[in-house]
N, C-alpha and C positions, 0 to 999 in steps of 0.2 A: 508467399503468404497473401491471401486475399481477405478483405473485410467486406462483408455485405451489409452489415447493420451495426451501427454504434451510436450511442448517445450519451450526453453528459447531463446529469440532473441539475447542473448549474443553469438556472433559467428554465429548466424543464423543456428545452427545445430539442427534439430528436434531430440527430445528424445522420443522414443516410449516405453511406459511402459505397463506392465500388459498383455503381449502376452500370450494367453492361448492355450495350445495344446488340440486337440480333439482326439477322437478315443477310449477312454477307455469306455468299456461297462457300460452303466448306468450313465455316466457322463453328467451333465447338463452344457452346455457351455453358459455363460452369453452373452446376446446380445451385440454386439460391440458398444462402445460409438462413437458418431459422431466425426469427425475430426474438429479441430478448423477452423472456416470460416473467411476469410478476412474481411467480413462485421462486424463480432463481434469485431474483433481487432480494426477496424476503429472506431466503436461506443465506445468501451472501452476507447480508447485514447481520444475521445471527452469528455467522462464523466470525465476522469482524468483532462483534461484541465479545465473543468467547475469548478470542486471542487478546484483545485489549484488556479485558477483565483479568485474565490469568497473568498477564505481564505486570499489570498494576499491582495486583495483590501480592505477587511474589516479590516485587521490588519494595513495596511498602513494608512488608514483614521483615525483609532483610535489612533495610535501612534503619528501621526502628530498633532492631536487635543488635546490629553490628556496625552501623554507620554508612555514610554515603559511599565511601570507597568500596565497601563490600557490594553495594548495589551495582557498581560498574562491573564487578565480576559476574553478577547475575546476568547482566546484559550480554557479557562476553561469552558465557558458557551456557547458561540456562535458557536464555531467550530462544536460541535456535532449537533447543530440545523441546521447549514448549510448543513452538510452531510445528515441529515434526510430529509431536504427539497429537496435536489437534488436527493435523492433516489426515482426515479419515473419511470413509464412505464416499470416496471420489473427489473430495475437496482438497485443494492445496492452499495453505494459508501462509502469509509472510508479510514482510514490510519492505518499503523502499523509500527513497528520499532523494532530493536534489543535492543536499549537503550530507555526505555519508559519514557515519562513524565506522561501520563495518562495510568493507568493499564487497562482501558477499551479497549485500542488499542493493547493488547497483541496478538502476531502472533500465528497462528496455526502451527502445525509441518511442513506442506508443506511451508507455508509462511516463517517460520524461516529458512528453508533450502535455499530458494531462496534469502533471505536477506543476508545470509552468502556469497553466490556467488557474489551478487551485491556489497557487501562491498569491494571486491577486485577491482571492476571496475564499479563504479556508472554510468559512461558515456561510451557509445559504439558508435563509428563512429559519434560523435558529438551530440548524443541524449541520454536521460536517458535509462539505461538498463531496459529490460522488461522480464517478465516470464508469461507463461499462460498455462492453461490446461483445459480439460474437465474431470469432475469427477462425479461418481455416488454417490449421497448422499441420502441414504434412499429411493432409487428407482427413484430419480429425477436426471436427468443429469444437471449439473451446469457448466457454463463457468466461469472461474476465471482468472483474469488478475492482475498483479502487475507491477507498474512502479516506478523505483527508484526516490527518492527525494534527489538530491545532495544538500549539505549544501551551502547556498548562503550568500553573505555578509550581506544582509538585515536581516538575522536571527541571526547574531553573538551577538547582544545585549542580547538575551535571551538564546542562546544555545552555544555560543563560549567559548573560554578558559579564557577570561577576562571579567567578568560580574560585573557591579556595585553592591555594597552591597545592596542597596535598592531593586534592581531587584531580587537578590538572596533571600532576605527576603520574597518578594511577592511570588516567586516560591515555597519556603518552606511552606508558608501558604496554597497555593492552591494545591500543589502536594508534600505531605510529603515524598513520596517514589521516588522522581524525580531521573532519571538516565541520563537525556538528556542535559548535559552540557559538555564543553570541546571539542566540535567539531571544526575542522579546515575547512576552505573554500574548497569546492569540495568533502569532505568526504560524505559518505552515511548517511543522516539524518534518512531516513525511506523509506516508499513506499506507494503509493496510492493503495488501494484494490478495484477492481471493479468486481462485481459478477452479474450473471444473470442465473436464472433457464431457461432451454430450454424446449420448447414445444415438 
């Protein structure tokens, strides 16, 4: 896997990776990967908005009608279904985190690196921190975008430092390997992952 261009919106400083020198006899120089396009970033942000909005609305409605424990079931069953439904028109959407509730959301090495940076500053200039790159994956150029998910007060009942015992029991039943509790408001909870193969 090679990366030709990647940058993090934290500080808005482009980071150019994988610069290859030419000139050695017989050396095959890979074709340069495309630069990140503004249109891709705009669409990725919209995809993250859709996923975040759908998850929040479903959780809010369920918790108001059935209680916090039912909201855990939404995360366990419906959240992956929502992500699958919104993965359309070439886009793949999902979530990842450093401290996981669902092991299905484990980060890749690159995502883990970006999450560590975001952890220090989940918000930048009043908006969630972002990271993005174009990477060659098996001969296919892929645009990948991450947007930080800062911990919100509405999430404290399931992910905060003081969780009701009944909620903890439900979490333990659904997620035996849960690591996603003890968060304070404003801390990095995770990130939206938006990806698209480029033509």
